[in-house]
ROTI-175696 format. One line per 5 residues: their letters; for each residue z, y, x of N, C-alpha, C. Coordinates in steps of 0.001 Angstrom, whole numbers. Each point is the difference from the previous one (the first is absolute). Layout:
REM residues N
A = Z,Y,X,Z,Y,X,Z,Y,X | ... .
//
This chain:
REM residues 360
MQSAV = -84269,154068,-77431,311,1190,801,930,920,-789 | 1038,475,672,961,890,-639,-621,1358,-291 | 242,516,-1197,-520,1307,-376,709,1100,779 | -728,1072,296,634,1161,617,849,731,-1026 | -527,106,-1220,729,616,-1118,-214,-868,-1231 .
SVKDL = 1084,-259,-705,-92,-789,-1223,821,678,-1094 | -653,285,-1111,679,567,-1170,67,-1095,-1054 | 1212,-274,-488,192,-1132,-910,583,466,-1328 | -772,-200,-1070,458,277,-1369,616,1387,-140 | -657,991,574,530,1365,-13,-135,618,-1391 .
KIAYG = 1096,552,-472,-7,778,-1241,687,1327,263 | -643,1079,-438,587,1336,105,-124,660,-1361 | 1120,388,-565,8,612,-1330,986,1155,-22 | -335,988,-828,894,1125,-252,339,-41,-1480 | 1170,-505,-331,346,-171,-1409,-950,-988,-650 .
HHTVI = -674,456,-1049,-946,-878,-707,-1418,86,570 | -191,852,1002,-1338,174,576,-143,-859,1253 | -874,-979,-45,-233,-886,1139,-1179,514,819 | 229,248,1284,-1040,492,899,-728,-1163,656 | 755,-1007,447,-563,-1216,589,678,-1200,-649 .
EKMSI = -797,-955,-441,522,-1151,-740,-288,-1303,736 | 1061,-607,592,-91,-1336,605,-1195,-151,943 | -59,846,1011,-1110,-37,947,379,-810,1235 | -931,-841,446,160,-747,1243,-1262,159,832 | 177,229,1292,-1147,147,900,447,-320,1421 .
DIAPR = -859,-683,758,262,-321,1399,-1036,699,873 | 468,644,1063,-881,683,948,128,-710,1334 | -1119,-416,557,-7,-796,1221,242,872,1236 | 480,-603,1095,115,739,1261,-1361,555,427 | -8,1225,485,-1193,710,501,-953,435,-1112 .
EFLVL = 357,-252,-1254,-891,359,-1105,82,1490,-318 | -1134,565,-415,-45,1368,-526,-221,-124,-1503 | 1068,209,-759,-63,-83,-1459,7,1398,-585 | -928,267,-906,-45,1289,-692,414,-197,-1449 | 942,829,-453,394,57,-1403,-792,1133,-638 .
LGPSG = -878,-349,-920,-938,970,-573,159,54,-1509 | -91,1193,-542,68,135,-1450,122,1454,-402 | -105,277,-1293,120,1385,-473,1426,505,118 | 173,1293,-160,1340,587,41,888,-643,-1068 | 1229,-303,399,956,-564,-943,-88,-1500,-190 .
CGKST = -793,-680,846,-165,-1450,-191,1117,-807,644 | 849,637,827,1127,-697,611,-181,-327,1471 | -1101,450,607,-264,-372,1396,1009,626,968 | 326,1278,-179,993,629,873,1396,-544,-278 | 261,-339,-1236,1294,-604,-349,168,-1334,714 .
LLNAI = -1055,-805,35,38,-1275,716,222,225,1490 | -715,951,582,165,288,1423,1419,454,306 | 546,861,-853,1365,491,213,1032,-1113,-145 | -279,-966,-873,911,-1146,-139,-4,-834,1285 | -1165,-175,597,-90,-731,1266,756,750,1096 .
AGLQD = -117,1337,-29,643,824,1021,1506,126,-199 | 488,-300,-1195,1416,173,-290,339,1367,-548 | -1024,728,-436,201,1345,-550,17,0,-1522 | -109,-1168,-608,-90,-120,-1446,943,-1110,-471 | 880,326,-953,882,-1022,-574,-812,-1015,-790 .
MTSGE = 364,-1274,152,-681,-1069,-724,879,-483,-1146 | -630,-269,-1123,746,-576,-1128,308,-1457,284 | -980,-728,536,185,-1392,412,-1104,-362,974 | 159,-1154,636,-997,-453,959,484,139,1437 | -858,-405,932,356,19,1412,-1155,530,843 .
VWISG = 369,590,1154,-976,409,1014,385,-671,1305 | -962,-714,596,189,-664,1282,-936,624,1024 | 529,299,1186,-799,534,1096,276,-826,1249 | -1052,-542,573,98,-826,1210,1032,-1118,-149 | -14,-627,-1172,871,-1145,-234,1424,337,-375 .
RNVSW = 324,1286,-168,1359,409,-380,5,575,-1407 | 999,-349,-773,188,612,-1312,652,1363,212 | -794,1058,-185,488,1352,268,260,772,-1296 | 92,-713,-1099,74,638,-1316,1102,1042,-102 | 1088,-219,706,1128,928,-139,301,726,1309 .
EEPKD = -909,-76,944,200,699,1268,-511,1438,-81 | 570,850,835,-429,1394,69,-1409,79,608 | -762,1059,-326,-1345,138,559,-49,-104,1517 | 983,599,680,1,7,1468,197,-1385,595 | 514,-926,-800,288,-1344,499,-1073,-1022,-385 .
RGIGM = -1083,441,-621,-1001,-950,-510,-1112,-307,997 | -30,705,1112,-1039,-275,985,-1373,478,-438 | -28,1165,-638,-1272,572,-459,-124,1440,495 | -1239,474,100,-280,1407,253,-783,534,-1185 | 269,1239,-424,-645,507,-1213,-611,1375,244 .
VFQSY = -1207,182,-534,-699,1280,62,-166,509,-1423 | 465,1208,-253,6,549,-1346,-1215,888,-252 | -198,336,-1272,-1081,895,-404,203,1382,625 | 1231,501,-74,326,1256,683,298,-338,1461 | -263,949,888,188,-292,1417,1461,-269,338 .
ALYPR = 919,669,-711,1440,-189,184,408,182,1462 | -549,1039,639,350,294,1388,1091,1067,48 | 813,-43,1042,1034,1011,187,-660,1251,598 | -27,1110,-734,-782,1171,440,500,642,1283 | 1297,-115,289,557,665,1190,-55,-893,1247 .
MSVRK = -443,-1233,-182,-75,-922,1134,-1424,-85,528 | -125,-234,1281,-1314,-227,602,-530,-1360,-437 | -1274,-232,289,-583,-1311,-302,790,-1088,718 | 366,236,1241,759,-972,779,1320,-355,-697 | 694,1036,-470,1291,-256,-641,-163,-622,-1374 .
NLSFG = -1077,345,-718,-265,-659,-1279,-238,-1494,205 | -771,-327,1029,-289,-1408,263,1250,-764,428 | 846,635,751,1149,-712,572,1247,48,-872 | -24,785,-1088,1236,239,-763,659,-1303,-462 | -759,-868,-653,577,-1236,-510,533,-892,1100 .
LRVAG = -657,9,1144,443,-832,1121,1304,535,579 | 117,1336,43,1246,593,495,1167,-291,-934 | -286,67,-1322,1047,-309,-979,440,-1459,139 | -972,-880,310,308,-1424,149,723,-298,1307 | 78,984,894,754,-172,1233,-732,-738,1103 .
LPKAE = -1324,26,-15,-757,-670,1056,159,753,1320 | -84,-712,1114,99,666,1312,-1100,1042,173 | 306,1045,745,-939,1103,186,-1330,-471,591 | 60,-888,981,-1222,-476,643,-878,-760,-994 | 612,-796,-872,-752,-752,-1010,-642,955,-1004 .
IEARV = 749,1033,-398,-544,989,-932,-1220,689,605 | 134,449,1239,-1104,698,657,-1227,-895,135 | 216,-1275,286,-1117,-938,161,-715,-220,-1329 | 774,-148,-1066,-605,-217,-1319,-761,1235,-464 | 569,1164,189,-669,1245,-399,-1310,160,773 .
ARTAA = 40,-308,1284,-1212,132,821,-1082,-965,-472 | 390,-1256,-304,-981,-983,-470,-608,431,-1327 | 836,467,-918,-469,406,-1324,-882,1244,83 | 414,954,802,-781,1239,155,-1378,-308,565 | -67,-910,964,-1295,-366,581,-879,-696,-1039 .
LLHLD = 599,-854,-798,-747,-754,-1005,-597,922,-1056 | 726,1068,-341,-427,905,-1076,-590,1305,522 | -254,65,1294,-607,1189,614,861,1250,-227 | 1294,-175,189,933,1116,-167,574,463,1336 | -516,-522,1104,567,277,1329,143,1480,289 .
TLLDR = -1011,774,-373,-4,1427,331,730,853,-1029 | 541,-638,-1026,636,752,-1092,1508,-219,-62 | 551,-722,934,1398,-427,-100,994,1154,-45 | -349,1122,560,946,1127,31,-259,1036,-1085 | -958,-278,-871,-268,916,-1108,881,-337,-1205 .
RPAEL = 183,998,-867,713,-217,-1250,-1016,-255,-1120 | 426,-592,-1114,-931,-323,-1092,-848,1175,-473 | 571,1210,-14,-748,1172,-475,-1190,331,894 | 16,-502,1210,-1085,270,946,-1079,-1087,-28 | 121,-950,-928,-926,-1125,-83,-896,112,-1223 .
SGGQR = -1157,-616,82,-878,-114,-1176,541,-1079,-928 | -576,-76,-1212,435,-1017,-948,-181,-1411,540 | -1134,-232,653,-250,-1321,561,966,-342,1115 | 329,990,836,962,-234,1084,1397,-271,-548 | 387,712,-1047,1312,-261,-610,76,-1412,-548 .
QRVAI = -1092,-450,-632,30,-1345,-546,48,-1042,1114 | -638,296,1129,95,-904,1153,1443,-100,493 | 698,1133,0,1410,-16,417,831,-828,-1000 | -283,173,-1295,719,-767,-1014,-236,-1500,188 | -1247,-371,297,-306,-1411,269,714,-448,1280 .
GRALV = -10,869,1006,652,-335,1260,1484,-228,-141 | 633,749,-906,1444,-165,-184,330,-1391,-555 | -964,-578,-755,188,-1376,-464,-316,-993,1112 | -1111,243,718,-428,-947,1033,994,-98,1149 | 680,1099,307,887,28,1152,1175,-974,-171 .
REVDV = 239,-432,-1225,1096,-952,-233,-354,-1395,487 | -1314,-265,165,-477,-1287,517,557,-1168,-812 | -245,60,-1312,418,-1055,-912,-1226,-810,-427 | 227,-1056,-762,-1091,-902,-387,-771,468,-1222 | 647,806,-864,-600,358,-1288,-8,1517,-159 .
FLFDE = -1177,536,-341,-134,1435,-256,-457,222,-1436 | 617,993,-639,-312,341,-1384,-573,1417,-37 | -1107,165,-751,-656,1301,-114,-98,373,-1480 | 567,1152,-358,-63,455,-1395,-943,1197,-112 | -1272,-281,-316,-1045,1016,-156,29,1024,1135 .
PLSNL = -83,-447,1253,175,935,1128,-1116,1015,176 | -1171,-249,-602,-1135,894,231,-314,906,-1189 | 783,-88,-1052,-359,694,-1242,78,1516,111 | 750,525,967,127,1453,133,-1037,604,944 | -888,-833,542,-979,479,979,-1355,234,-652 .
DAKLR = -822,842,640,-1352,207,-528,-865,-1225,307 | -1201,-26,-577,-839,-1198,70,-330,-389,1438 | -320,964,829,-373,-292,1395,1166,-634,748 | 1186,575,-139,1175,-539,686,377,-1373,-549 | -160,-184,-1308,301,-1321,-592,-883,-1068,628 .
NELRV = -1282,318,131,-918,-970,594,379,-313,1444 | 336,1044,763,351,-196,1406,1274,-833,153 | 1027,334,-775,1269,-716,137,-64,-1402,-581 | -857,-191,-993,-192,-1358,-531,-506,-924,1100 | -949,486,781,-515,-790,1119,1092,-224,1040 .
EIKKL = 817,1034,261,1083,-127,973,1017,-1052,-440 | 329,-27,-1281,962,-989,-490,-571,-1412,123 | -1294,-139,-274,-665,-1303,164,82,-450,1459 | -260,919,923,68,-327,1432,1424,-371,407 | 980,723,-552,1396,-306,306,350,-1426,-403 .
HQHLG = -440,-383,-1191,305,-1353,-463,-670,-1039,889 | -1228,245,386,-704,-936,875,676,-87,1362 | 531,1115,487,633,40,1320,1404,-610,-20 | 777,354,-1019,1403,-413,-39,200,-1387,-614 | -791,-300,-1031,139,-1295,-657,1233,-134,-873 .
NTMIY = 627,1111,-372,1175,-64,-884,-432,-228,-1449 | 946,-427,-807,-225,-60,-1441,82,1415,-554 | -992,375,-816,-21,1338,-585,-219,-103,-1498 | 811,738,-757,-132,79,-1460,-246,1463,-327 | -1090,253,-708,-529,1363,-124,-256,304,-1465 .
VTHDQ = 608,1058,-495,-179,420,-1394,-1045,1112,-72 | -927,-131,-947,-987,1060,-218,-570,-100,-1409 | -557,1114,-477,-787,-43,-1234,-1477,164,320 | -309,93,1306,-1365,234,483,-659,-1339,324 | -1011,-370,-767,-623,-1303,192,-759,-103,1313 .
VEALT = -495,1128,539,-683,-49,1295,986,-415,1087 | 1197,586,-12,1034,-403,953,305,-1491,-153 | 138,-448,-1238,344,-1404,-247,-1084,-940,517 | -1246,284,-339,-1101,-899,367,-230,-35,1503 | 216,1119,681,-296,58,1433,1161,-474,869 .
LADRI = 1235,118,-475,1156,-337,827,512,-1425,-205 | -101,-508,-1202,785,-1185,-380,-590,-1322,459 | 908,-930,327,-349,-1421,48,12,-549,-1423 | 1021,424,-764,64,-318,-1426,444,1242,-759 | -443,73,-1256,390,1097,-880,738,-591,-1200 .
AIMRE = 1121,618,-352,686,-325,-1247,-239,1159,-958 | -808,-231,-1013,-277,1052,-977,1044,-88,-1105 | 688,1134,-243,1112,18,-941,-310,862,-1214 | 592,-415,-1108,-89,779,-1234,1264,-254,-804 | 707,1069,-326,1218,-79,-811,975,-1044,544 .
GVIQQ = 197,22,1327,999,-855,624,-402,-1446,181 | -1266,-321,-249,-480,-1380,110,-1179,-45,955 | -13,-982,910,-1142,-187,886,-1131,-639,-792 | -1115,722,-111,-1152,-486,-755,-860,-964,812 | -93,252,1303,-753,-883,882,482,204,1424 .
LASPA = 129,-1096,734,396,23,1406,-1041,-804,762 | -829,678,786,-1103,-678,675,-567,907,1085 | -976,-518,725,-677,803,1025,-807,1108,-670 | -293,1078,736,-838,1062,-578,-1339,-523,-528 | -635,-900,743,-1297,-524,-432,123,-791,-1293 .
EIYRR = 1042,-816,-111,190,-809,-1208,266,890,-1208 | 812,1027,178,313,902,-1104,-1245,770,-439 | -819,424,956,-1203,761,-339,-1041,-886,-680 | -155,-1226,498,-1059,-869,-517,432,-809,-1217 | 1287,-372,-38,476,-867,-1090,1305,550,-587 .
PANLF = -58,1175,-626,1223,577,-578,600,-919,-1053 | 1327,-69,-19,696,-946,-869,-22,395,-1465 | -161,1295,-271,-3,454,-1397,-703,1356,-101 | -115,478,-1216,-705,1264,-246,668,1176,696 | 1337,-6,54,689,1111,650,-372,73,1473 .
VAGFI = 84,-1117,698,-341,-29,1428,-1460,390,202 | -884,-545,-834,-1431,283,122,-284,1486,-158 | 683,646,-934,-220,1417,-237,708,902,976 | 1067,-506,631,777,830,914,-645,63,1381 | -621,-1096,424,-622,-68,1326,-1480,329,-112 .
GAPAM = -461,884,874,-1414,359,9,-213,1434,-423 | -909,689,691,-337,1382,-355,-1505,189,139 | -703,171,-1113,486,-40,-1377,564,-1377,-366 | 732,-15,-1098,615,-1239,-448,-1063,-984,-467 | 397,-1235,-118,-889,-1042,-513,-512,377,-1395 .
NFVEG = -1263,-294,-255,-566,172,-1345,484,-1133,-901 | 290,326,-1255,423,-1015,-965,-887,56,-1236 | -422,-1171,-456,-780,-116,-1226,676,-1046,-880 | 363,394,-1208,652,-927,-920,-1043,-781,-805 | 280,-1266,-237,-912,-840,-767,623,-1336,-320 .
RIERG = -844,-1038,-21,472,-1346,-329,-671,-1025,913 | 740,-1074,255,-590,-1155,684,-335,-1038,-1063 | -1261,-402,-10,-464,-1011,-955,-526,-1205,767 | 186,-1174,-564,-472,-1216,661,-1133,-657,-775 | 194,-252,-1262,-1061,-571,-824,-538,-1319,511 .
GGSPV = 820,-789,635,-422,-1310,472,-649,10,1363 | -341,1181,525,-644,76,1306,861,761,989 | -664,676,943,727,793,998,656,1202,-670 | 1169,426,491,641,1182,-579,-819,1254,258 | -27,879,-993,-740,1261,105,908,1132,-463 .
FRSKG = 35,1080,791,715,1204,-427,-987,905,-721 | 367,426,-1215,-886,861,-799,730,1281,-401 | -749,1113,111,554,1293,-404,-1127,1006,-169 | -164,512,-1190,-921,1114,-266,-1405,-254,559 | -513,-1189,-204,-1332,-334,474,-41,-567,1404 .
LAVDL = 1102,76,722,77,-570,1349,391,-1474,-93 | -724,-856,706,316,-1432,48,69,-427,1460 | 1151,-521,410,207,-405,1386,327,-1485,36 | -863,-780,641,209,-1442,158,1159,-223,976 | 1031,-709,-445,1202,-205,816,72,-1398,594 .
SGYAF = -1111,-704,40,22,-1382,492,476,-91,1448 | -178,1070,767,433,-13,1398,1356,628,231 | 671,423,-1073,1302,665,142,1110,-1039,170 | 897,237,958,1104,-937,258,1184,346,-900 | 8,-601,-1196,1095,240,-933,1293,-634,526 .
GTAAV = 1099,740,-182,1295,-561,368,557,-910,-1064 | -492,142,-1224,425,-857,-1100,-1245,-585,-660 | 142,-1142,-607,-1147,-713,-575,-293,465,-1427 | -1236,-190,-408,-436,198,-1391,398,1357,-558 | -303,1055,737,346,1352,-438,-1051,499,-990 .
EGPAT = 469,482,-1145,-865,629,-994,766,1149,-627 | -726,894,-682,643,1066,-742,-50,1342,697 | 832,955,-440,-30,1363,552,261,-2,1501 | -737,823,717,160,86,1451,-510,1354,479 | 389,349,1215,-475,1218,649,-702,-373,1295 .
LGFRP = -1215,488,159,-774,-204,1220,253,1182,931 | 360,-303,1249,249,1051,982,-937,-115,1184 | -497,1124,471,-869,-5,1177,121,1347,698 | -14,-44,1320,162,1219,787,-1326,754,110 | 54,1312,251,-1235,803,73,-1012,-537,1004 .
EHLVL = 480,-567,1116,-920,-511,1021,-580,-1362,-354 | 464,-593,-1105,-513,-1299,-430,-1137,129,-1012 | -479,1224,-181,-1200,249,-788,-1166,270,947 | -1146,-571,-293,-1209,165,806,-964,884,-783 | -502,1073,635,-773,1005,-726,-1193,-595,-737 .
NGVAG = -813,-809,672,-1183,-588,-639,321,-1431,-418 | 735,-127,-1098,449,-1308,-434,-1109,-888,-524 | -1015,595,-616,-1088,-791,-583,-744,-771,1089 | -287,700,1106,-730,-643,1098,799,-1145,604 | 1338,113,-40,836,-1048,569,310,-1121,-961 .
GLPTI = -511,87,-1214,261,-1038,-988,1442,-35,-476 | 688,1128,80,1403,58,-392,134,544,-1422 | 1102,-327,-683,237,630,-1299,169,1506,182 | -707,784,-776,-5,1446,201,849,723,-1032 | 447,1190,410,803,866,-869,-730,1343,-50 .
PGRVS = -963,164,-900,-809,1222,-25,767,1201,-531 | -275,1148,589,666,1215,-466,-649,1231,605 | 656,1153,-183,-506,1251,560,1077,653,868 | -467,541,1111,911,627,960,646,1236,-634 | 1307,103,162,714,1185,-491,472,884,1146 .
VVEPM = 463,-610,1096,520,756,1139,-332,-757,1286 | -355,744,1059,-182,-573,1328,998,675,940 | 813,-810,684,1000,508,936,-379,-405,1423 | -654,871,769,-315,-326,1395,1283,-71,825 | 137,-1062,815,1204,-196,794,-299,9,1499 .
GSDAV = -1217,382,375,-375,-22,1403,-813,-1244,319 | 701,-1073,394,-695,-1247,337,-454,-764,-1234 | 567,322,-1154,-378,-652,-1243,142,985,-1153 | -252,-487,-1205,141,850,-1190,467,-851,-1161 | 782,614,-871,426,-669,-1234,-809,598,-1144 .
VWFDW = -693,-865,-710,-831,413,-1128,671,-467,-1291 | 293,937,-877,571,-319,-1305,-1124,-25,-1032 | -24,-1047,-804,-1046,-87,-1017,606,-468,-1319 | -630,429,-1091,474,-333,-1342,-706,-1253,-499 | 796,-950,-436,-520,-1245,-580,775,-268,-1289 .
ADQSL = -758,-257,-1083,652,-201,-1303,913,1204,-258 | 1287,-248,-183,907,1107,-324,983,286,1135 | -370,-364,1235,928,231,1100,-730,422,1264 | 801,507,956,-533,451,1277,352,-1019,1082 | -1010,-383,804,190,-961,1076,-389,645,1325 .
SLRLM = 481,-560,1104,-304,563,1319,-725,-1015,865 | -866,535,849,-845,-776,895,61,659,1372 | 277,-783,1045,43,560,1357,-1285,-370,739 | -662,1014,579,-1243,-206,735,148,545,1415 | -522,-739,966,67,437,1387,-1170,933,322 .
GDVSL = 229,892,976,-1056,889,476,-286,1142,-958 | -1170,626,182,-400,1123,-850,-398,-507,-1383 | 407,722,-1013,-277,-393,-1386,-816,1107,-661 | -1140,-367,-571,-887,987,-619,200,105,-1502 | 920,-754,-565,224,27,-1443,606,1332,-429 .
EPGDA = -335,402,-1241,540,1225,-576,484,-281,-1415 | 897,844,-523,446,-179,-1383,-1184,-69,-963 | 51,-969,-912,-1072,-205,-961,-957,-1107,382 | -16,-416,1282,-887,-1075,438,421,-1329,-620 | -990,-797,-350,274,-1349,-516,243,-958,1160 .
VAPGL = 1017,-857,-142,300,-1021,1005,239,-1324,-717 | -218,-1090,732,261,-1337,-548,597,-862,1101 | 1220,358,463,615,-762,1094,292,-1440,-426 | -154,-897,976,283,-1406,-241,1387,-369,489 | 591,-975,-640,1373,-410,290,12,-1208,929 .
DIAKV = 686,134,1152,161,-1110,938,1064,-944,-570 | -443,-1056,-672,902,-867,-761,1016,-695,903 | -352,-229,1258,892,-720,906,1277,783,284 | 12,1303,-326,1145,828,371,751,576,-1199 | -298,-473,-1200,680,543,-1173,1385,-623,-156 .
SLFGA = 840,655,-796,1306,-525,-392,56,-53,-1520 | 735,-964,-518,184,-137,-1444,1487,-16,-319 | 356,679,-1084,1396,93,-406,114,-353,-1477 | 1053,-734,-328,210,-422,-1375,625,1074,-858 | 293,-350,-1243,553,958,-955,1357,549,455 .
DGSRL = 739,-789,801,1303,459,481,-106,789,1301 | -1216,181,506,-211,768,1223,18,-814,1273 | 341,-1289,-78,62,-841,1194,-1386,-474,410 | -154,-261,1286,-1286,-480,513,-302,-1392,-545 | -1245,-183,-414,-435,-1306,-480,-580,-814,1161 .
//
């Protein structure tokens, strides 16, 4: 199947500073791909290169089977939504939506039909004669999205479109964007540093760091089987717990040992054979069971330092050895700082990382 968007051996450098180094990625038709990573990792630079807004040092960009590497943004068959609303303040919503179509010289009847379809889809019907200053932040962002959708192209690019909104509006528009993708079926590439947006919107997530894709997989795969320590620590709130130690074999089943903790790894699916030596054990807060002794699980005894009630659940921080670990509990939690706990570790859900940080 032909990719909707294909980036081949992309390199972007400014003098001696390389932002993206030999990156290749294929995005399937109808796919929702999220580019996720910390500030400065190159995700917006990659998106701008696809859009034609960023000079490339080398490499190619293909969209819908065409090499568009040297084509102007307007000729690439993409619609783009920016972080800033980028609306014309003196124009009505109707004129903002239709501006690009008028510049392209489309017939008046076609323009009116497209604007009407887009306005209905984004619930802007009653706002068409208002100016941006008369709209709320969420309504302005809907208009910005509509200005991309009205082009009726195959590929839409979003550069952190919700970052300027408050939490309530972000949640509402995140759901709206998900519904749009389900309704339209277009290919969408979405840049964010917000892992909640990434996990809830994406078919696949590309996690980036310093211009390199660290892992490209489904949200579930990235959450359950992170490719390395960076991905494991970047995804999840609170982040994955890490315990440094060693894997020992001694002629029998492999065992992870650290500060009195011994974890039998006989059931762990190693990606490489005969692993021994320094390693890091990773486990998420929800993969600890409060009464580990009763469950026959390896326990990590400690004392509660902080309890963070979250409504439907709570995050309990406890001190073990010389570090602080987190435990997520559902429902009401009666624990208080100073209480002794001995949570058990659900071995089936742990991750192991080698000395180089890669998943074992």
